[in-house]
C-alpha positions in Angstrom: 11.4 -16.6 -31.9 12.2 -17.0 -28.6 13.0 -21.2 -28.1 10.3 -22.3 -25.2 12.7 -24.4 -23.5 13.9 -24.0 -20.0 17.7 -23.0 -20.5 19.8 -23.3 -18.0 23.6 -24.0 -17.1 23.7 -25.6 -20.6 20.5 -27.5 -20.1 17.4 -27.3 -22.7 14.2 -29.1 -21.0 11.4 -28.7 -23.8 8.0 -30.9 -23.3 6.5 -32.7 -26.4 3.9 -29.3 -26.9 7.0 -27.0 -26.7 9.1 -29.0 -29.0 6.0 -29.3 -31.8 5.6 -25.7 -31.2 9.3 -24.6 -32.5 9.6 -27.3 -35.2 6.8 -25.8 -36.6 7.5 -22.2 -36.8 10.9 -24.3 -38.3 8.8 -26.1 -41.4 7.2 -22.0 -42.0 10.8 -20.9 -41.8 12.3 -23.5 -44.6 9.4 -23.7 -46.8 9.9 -19.6 -47.0 13.3 -20.5 -48.5 12.6 -22.5 -50.5 12.3 -25.9 -49.3 10.4 -28.4 -51.4 8.6 -32.2 -50.3 11.5 -34.3 -50.8 14.3 -32.1 -50.8 17.5 -34.0 -49.7 19.1 -32.1 -46.4 22.6 -32.8 -44.7 22.0 -31.7 -41.2 25.2 -31.9 -38.9 25.5 -30.2 -35.9 26.2 -30.5 -32.1 23.0 -31.2 -29.8 20.9 -29.1 -29.0 17.1 -28.1 -28.9 17.8 -26.1 -32.3 19.2 -29.5 -33.2 15.8 -31.5 -32.2 14.2 -29.1 -34.0 14.8 -28.4 -37.1 14.7 -32.5 -36.9 11.5 -32.6 -36.6 10.3 -29.7 -39.0 12.0 -32.0 -41.7 10.2 -35.2 -40.9 7.1 -33.1 -40.2 8.0 -31.5 -44.3 8.6 -34.5 -45.6 12.8 -34.4 -46.9 15.5 -36.9 -47.4 17.3 -36.7 -44.1 21.2 -36.6 -44.3 22.2 -37.1 -40.4 26.3 -36.6 -39.8 28.6 -36.5 -36.4 29.6 -33.1 -35.7 33.2 -34.2 -35.7 33.4 -34.6 -39.4 36.5 -33.8 -41.4 35.2 -30.7 -43.8 37.1 -33.5 -46.7 34.4 -36.3 -45.2 31.4 -33.9 -45.4 32.3 -32.7 -49.2 32.0 -36.2 -50.2 28.6 -36.9 -48.6 27.4 -34.2 -50.2 28.7 -35.1 -54.0 27.1 -39.1 -53.0 23.9 -37.7 -52.1 23.5 -35.3 -54.5 22.3 -32.4 -51.1 20.4 -29.4 -51.8 20.8 -27.8 -48.3 23.4 -28.3 -45.6 22.2 -27.6 -42.0 24.8 -27.2 -39.9 26.1 -24.5 -36.4 29.9 -24.3 -38.0 30.4 -20.4 -40.2 32.7 -23.0 -41.9 29.1 -24.0 -43.8 30.0 -22.6 -46.8 33.0 -24.7 -47.1 30.6 -27.4 -48.1 29.0 -25.8 -51.5 27.7 -29.7 -53.2 27.2 -30.0 -55.9 24.2 -27.8 -58.0 21.7 -25.3 -56.1 23.4 -27.1 -52.4 22.6 -24.2 -50.2 24.1 -23.4 -46.7 21.8 -22.8 -43.8 23.6 -22.1 -40.1 21.5 -23.3 -38.0 20.7 -20.8 -35.1 20.8 -18.5 -37.3 17.6 -20.6 -38.8 15.8 -21.2 -35.5 16.4 -17.3 -34.9 14.7 -16.3 -38.1 11.4 -19.2 -37.6 8.5 -16.8 -37.0 5.1 -18.6 -35.0 4.1 -20.6 -37.1 0.7 -19.7 -39.3 -3.0 -20.6 -37.4 -1.1 -22.3 -34.2 -3.2 -21.7 -31.2 -0.2 -22.1 -29.2 -1.6 -24.4 -27.6 -0.1 -28.5 -26.6 -3.8 -30.3 -28.8 -3.2 -28.0 -31.8 0.7 -28.2 -32.0 0.4 -32.0 -31.4 -2.1 -32.2 -34.3 0.1 -30.7 -36.3 3.2 -32.2 -36.5 2.6 -34.8 -38.8 5.2 -37.6 -40.6 2.5 -39.2 -42.3 3.9 -37.8 -45.5 7.9 -38.6 -44.7 6.5 -42.2 -43.4 6.1 -43.2 -46.6 9.0 -41.7 -48.0 11.5 -44.9 -48.9 14.4 -42.4 -48.7 13.4 -40.6 -45.7 16.9 -41.5 -43.4 20.3 -41.7 -45.0 22.3 -42.4 -42.0 25.9 -43.0 -41.4 28.1 -46.7 -40.2 30.7 -45.8 -38.2 33.0 -47.5 -40.4 34.6 -50.0 -37.4 34.9 -52.7 -39.6 35.3 -50.2 -42.6 34.5 -47.4 -44.4 31.9 -45.5 -43.2 28.5 -47.0 -45.5 25.2 -45.0 -46.2 22.6 -46.6 -45.0 18.7 -45.4 -46.7 16.1 -45.9 -44.3 12.1 -45.5 -45.1 10.4 -43.7 -43.4 7.7 -46.5 -42.5 10.7 -48.8 -41.5 12.3 -45.7 -38.8 8.9 -45.7 -36.9 7.3 -48.7 -37.1 10.7 -49.6 -35.1 10.3 -46.8 -32.6 6.6 -47.7 -32.3 7.5 -51.4 -31.8 10.3 -49.8 -29.6 7.8 -47.8 -27.7 4.9 -50.9 -26.4 8.0 -53.1 -25.6 9.4 -50.7 -22.5 6.6 -48.8 -22.1 7.6 -45.6 -22.4 4.8 -43.1 -20.9 4.0 -39.3 -21.4 5.3 -38.4 -17.8 8.7 -39.1 -18.3 11.6 -36.9 -18.9 14.7 -38.5 -21.0 17.8 -37.6 -19.8 20.1 -38.6 -23.6 24.1 -38.9 -22.9 24.3 -39.6 -26.7 25.2 -37.7 -29.6 22.2 -37.2 -31.8 23.4 -37.4 -34.5 23.7 -41.6 -34.5 21.3 -44.4 -34.2 21.0 -44.9 -30.7 20.3 -40.4 -30.2 18.0 -39.8 -32.9 15.8 -42.2 -32.2 15.1 -41.2 -28.4 13.8 -37.5 -30.1 11.1 -39.1 -31.7 10.7 -42.0 -28.6 10.4 -38.2 -26.9 7.6 -37.1 -29.4 5.9 -40.3 -29.8 5.5 -41.4 -26.6 4.5 -37.4 -25.4 7.1 -37.6 -22.8 9.6 -34.8 -21.8 13.7 -34.7 -23.6 16.2 -33.4 -21.8 19.3 -31.5 -24.3 22.3 -31.8 -21.9 25.8 -31.4 -22.6 26.4 -35.2 -22.5 30.1 -35.2 -23.1 29.9 -33.5 -19.2 28.5 -36.5 -17.5 29.0 -34.8 -13.6 26.5 -31.6 -15.3 24.8 -33.4 -17.1 23.7 -36.1 -14.6 23.1 -33.2 -12.0 20.5 -31.3 -14.3 18.9 -35.0 -14.2 18.2 -34.9 -10.9 16.4 -31.0 -11.0 14.7 -31.4 -13.4 13.4 -35.1 -12.6 14.8 -37.7 -15.2 13.3 -41.0 -15.1 14.6 -42.5 -18.6 18.7 -42.3 -18.9 20.5 -43.7 -21.7 24.0 -44.3 -22.3 26.3 -45.9 -23.8 28.8 -48.8 -21.4 31.7 -46.2 -21.5 29.8 -43.6 -20.1 28.4 -45.0 -17.6 32.2 -45.8 -16.7 33.0 -42.6 -16.7 29.4 -42.1 -14.4 30.8 -44.9 -11.8 34.5 -43.4 -11.6 32.3 -39.6 -10.9 30.1 -40.7 -7.8 33.5 -42.6 -6.2 35.0 -39.3 -6.2 32.0 -37.4 -5.1 29.3 -39.8 -3.6 26.1 -37.4 -3.6 26.8 -36.8 -7.3 23.8 -39.6 -7.9 21.4 -38.0 -5.2 18.4 -37.1 -6.3 18.3 -39.3 -9.3 15.2 -41.9 -6.7 12.9 -41.3 -9.7 14.9 -43.1 -12.4 13.1 -46.0 -13.1 15.0 -47.0 -16.7 18.5 -47.3 -17.0 19.4 -48.4 -20.5 22.7 -48.8 -22.7 23.4 -49.8 -26.1 26.0 -49.3 -28.7 28.7 -51.7 -27.5 29.1 -54.7 -25.4 28.5 -54.6 -21.9 30.8 -56.7 -19.6 29.8 -58.5 -16.8 32.4 -56.6 -14.2 30.4 -53.3 -14.9 26.7 -54.6 -14.8 28.0 -55.8 -11.7 29.5 -52.6 -11.0 26.0 -50.6 -11.6 23.9 -52.3 -9.5 25.9 -52.3 -6.7 26.6 -48.6 -6.4 23.3 -47.5 -8.2 20.5 -50.0 -7.0 19.2 -50.8 -10.3 19.5 -52.7 -13.1 21.7 -51.6 -16.5 19.0 -51.9 -19.3 21.2 -52.7 -21.8 20.0 -53.3 -25.8 20.7 -54.4 -28.8 20.4 -53.0 -32.4 22.0 -51.5 -35.2 22.0 -48.4 -38.2 20.9 -51.2 -40.7 18.0 -53.1 -38.3 17.3 -50.1 -35.9 16.3 -51.7 -32.5 16.3 -55.6 -31.8 15.6 -56.6 -28.6 15.9 -55.3 -25.3 16.5 -56.0 -21.2 13.6 -54.7 -19.2 12.6 -54.2 -15.7 11.1 -57.6 -15.1 13.6 -59.4 -17.6 16.9 -57.4 -17.0 19.4 -60.2 -18.2 21.5 -59.8 -21.6 19.7 -57.8 -24.4 16.4 -59.1 -23.3 13.5 -60.3 -25.5 13.5 -59.6 -29.1 10.7 -56.7 -30.2 7.8 -58.5 -31.3 7.6 -58.6 -34.9 11.4 -58.9 -35.3 12.8 -62.8 -35.6 16.7 -63.7 -34.6 18.5 -67.2 -36.0 21.9 -67.7 -34.5 23.9 -69.7 -37.2 26.3 -72.4 -35.3 30.1 -71.1 -35.3 31.3 -73.9 -36.4 28.9 -73.2 -39.7 31.2 -70.2 -40.9 28.7 -67.8 -40.2 26.8 -69.0 -43.0 23.5 -68.0 -43.8 20.9 -70.2 -40.9 19.0 -73.0 -42.8 15.8 -72.4 -43.4 14.7 -75.4 -40.4 17.1 -73.5 -37.9 15.7 -72.0 -34.5 14.4 -69.0 -34.0 13.7 -66.3 -31.9 11.6 -63.9 -31.7 8.0 -62.8 -30.3 6.2 -65.5 -30.5 8.7 -67.8 -32.1 10.4 -71.4 -30.2 13.7 -69.6 -28.5 17.1 -71.2 -29.2 17.5 -73.1 -25.8 20.9 -75.3 -26.2 23.1 -71.5 -24.9 25.5 -72.0 -27.7 27.6 -69.0 -29.8 26.8 -68.6 -32.7 26.6 -65.8 -35.5 23.8 -63.7 -35.3 21.5 -62.7 -38.3 17.7 -60.6 -38.1 14.6 -60.9 -40.0 12.8 -57.0 -39.9 10.6 -55.8 -41.5 12.1 -52.1 -40.3 15.7 -53.4 -42.2 17.3 -50.9 -44.0 16.2 -50.0 -47.2 19.9 -50.6 -49.0 22.7 -48.6 -49.0 23.8 -45.8 -51.2 26.8 -46.6 -54.0 28.8 -43.9 -54.3 27.6 -43.0 -57.6 24.6 -41.8 -55.5 22.2 -44.8 -56.6 20.6 -46.8 -54.2 21.8 -50.4 -53.9 18.9 -52.6 -52.5 19.0 -55.0 -49.4 17.5 -58.0 -51.3 17.6 -60.8 -48.5 15.1 -61.5 -46.1 18.0 -62.6 -43.2 21.0 -60.0 -42.6 23.9 -60.8 -41.5 24.9 -58.4 -39.1 28.4 -59.2 -38.5 27.8 -60.0 -34.6 28.1 -62.7 -32.2 26.0 -64.0 -29.1 24.1 -67.2 -27.9 20.5 -66.9 -26.9 19.7 -67.8 -23.0 17.3 -70.8 -22.1 14.9 -68.1 -20.9 15.0 -66.6 -24.3 17.2 -63.8 -23.3 19.7 -62.6 -26.2 22.7 -62.2 -25.1 25.3 -59.9 -27.7 28.9 -60.7 -27.0 30.6 -58.5 -30.4 31.8 -58.2 -33.1 32.6 -62.3 -35.3 35.6 -62.3 -36.1 37.1 -65.5 -34.6 41.1 -66.4 -34.7 42.6 -69.7 -34.8 45.2 -70.4 -31.2 46.8 -74.1 -31.1 43.9 -76.4 -32.5 41.7 -74.4 -30.9 38.5 -71.4 -33.1 38.3 -68.2 -30.9 36.2 -65.2 -30.8 38.1 -62.2 -29.2 35.2 -60.7 -28.2 33.5 -63.7 -26.6 37.7 -64.1 -24.2 36.7 -60.6 -23.3 33.5 -61.3 -22.0 34.5 -63.7 -20.2 37.8 -62.1 -19.0 35.6 -59.3 -17.2 35.5 -61.6 -14.5 38.4 -59.8 -12.9 36.1 -56.6 -12.3 38.0 -54.3 -15.3 36.5 -53.8 -19.1 39.2 -56.0 -20.9 40.0 -56.1 -24.7 41.3 -58.9 -26.1 44.1 -57.9 -29.6 44.7 -61.0 -31.7 48.4 -60.6 -33.1 49.2 -62.9 -36.4 51.8 -65.2 -36.0 53.3 -68.3 -37.6 54.3 -70.5 -34.2 50.4 -70.8 -31.7 47.9 -69.3 -34.8 47.1 -65.7 -32.7 48.8 -64.5 -30.0 46.4 -63.0 -27.7 47.3 -59.3 -26.0 44.4 -58.4 -23.3 44.2 -54.9 -23.0 43.2 -54.0 -19.0 41.1 -50.2 -18.4 42.8 -49.9 -14.3 42.0 -46.0 -13.9 45.1 -47.3 -11.2 47.3 -48.9 -13.1 48.0 -52.3 -11.9 50.5 -54.3 -12.1 50.7 -56.0 -15.5 51.6 -59.7 -13.7 48.9 -59.7 -11.5 46.7 -59.1 -13.7 48.0 -61.6 -15.8 47.8 -64.2 -12.9 44.2 -63.0 -11.7 43.3 -63.6 -15.5 44.8 -67.2 -16.2 42.9 -67.9 -13.4 39.8 -67.4 -14.9 40.9 -69.0 -18.6 42.1 -72.3 -19.5 45.0 -72.7 -21.1 44.8 -72.4 -24.6 42.4 -68.7 -24.3 45.1 -66.8 -21.1 47.0 -64.1 -22.8 50.3 -64.3 -23.9 50.4 -60.4 -23.1 48.5 -58.3 -20.7 49.0 -54.6 -21.1 47.3 -52.3 -18.5 46.3 -48.6 -19.5 44.4 -45.6 -17.2 41.5 -46.3 -20.3 40.9 -47.2 -23.8 40.8 -45.3 -26.8 37.1 -45.2 -27.9 35.2 -43.8 -31.4 33.4 -40.9 -31.9 29.8 -43.6 -30.7 31.3 -43.7 -27.6 32.9 -47.6 -28.3 36.7 -49.1 -28.0 38.1 -48.0 -31.0 40.0 -51.2 -31.9 42.3 -49.4 -35.0 43.8 -46.8 -32.3 44.0 -49.1 -29.7 46.6 -51.7 -32.2 48.4 -48.3 -33.0 49.3 -47.6 -29.9 50.1 -50.8 -28.9 52.3 -51.1 -31.8 54.0 -47.9 -30.8 54.2 -48.4 -26.9 55.0 -51.9 -27.3 56.8 -52.5 -30.9 58.2 -55.8 -29.1 54.6 -57.7 -29.5 54.7 -58.0 -33.7 58.0 -59.1 -33.2 57.3 -62.6 -34.3 56.3 -65.6 -32.1 56.9 -64.9 -27.8 56.2 -66.5 -25.4 53.1 -68.9 -24.9 50.2 -69.3 -23.3 50.1 -69.0 -19.6 54.2 -68.1 -19.1 
């Protein structure tokens, strides 16, 4: 089968009808090879048009989909195959035969599978016929339609089981909220194997938009391709946008031709004020933040008419904030809520974020492959944030608190305040018998500024009890697979390069 896409310099731009036609051909090839509705399938590959066609084909065939990051190790993949009781493994690595799995598990090379797919029987090749034939109705009714894996940033990665109805309904809420059009062209600078990138594949299909598949790890190439192919919606993590702005500073013509982009969207990690302001000054448009998770799907989005924070909560989803002094306990029934049609807590007080959503996960996959159902009505996100007076949601980050000088402090909230210095800042707390916690402020400065200068500036922005004990300057911050700051790797780096910072009580705040 010839790939129905415009392919140049690693960029592929299939239309909705082309995606449907190619996906149906892959579905027929899978059926010919013995696929049965309900079979559990691992899909582990890099971004490509073949990946998109296979993903949509499996949803059309009513598979139980297990999506894995292509950078995952062989041992991690074997564990997932055994835990999920997988029948099929589809990947783009020739080493796929190393993943035999139990029982009848079979490996298929992604490119070979797509190349072997012939024209779908009975298809006329017209857009209407293809769009009608690609059908997710059976997959929508499947309780284990999608098994995704958390990034493991707060511990061991977990298998998260989503129903087809929960996943697709959440995307339909998103489509209505964001106003995507069939004339749009999506440019996702994200891996398709995670919630954010995966959702954009289906959003393009549901909205009738075109989808660009580009080398997202080469931001310069992807952005130039976006200009050439008329991208109108760009999605990326904050770290990718920082790279984009750094590239644009060295190559001022990089952003030419992108006047047609109407939505610059971000998510997957907290967005700091410095990046927001820098982006608007360079690009001339707001960077629209969003909030969600693998467990919940999308929760809220900023829009061009409401570009502040993470915007309004999606219709049908409710948010509550448990006060910080409650320790994050579940909010009582009378607690204020934010939601479509609900009154918002207008106090702008920081709190622990809880979400009630009909689109939430079915449950978690236990090590033995059984399902531990999510039965609680309200889901504890582990995140920390507040609601503005206008009802916009602001998410600061993970809600781990530390005690210092008699105060209860949240490192990610401190980092958000510190970002007013004009650079990304991460606050790393270290236990200390005298102070409760010492605070290491890590400043991402590609120009290698003097730590003393950064310390003076940071202290001018913060009260004494929030000021850094130590300031470390790095050219950039380590990232995990999903584009978030890898705090574990950062702590290890600090231990190795600055061992004295772990040597007991040292300088007090402000000294």
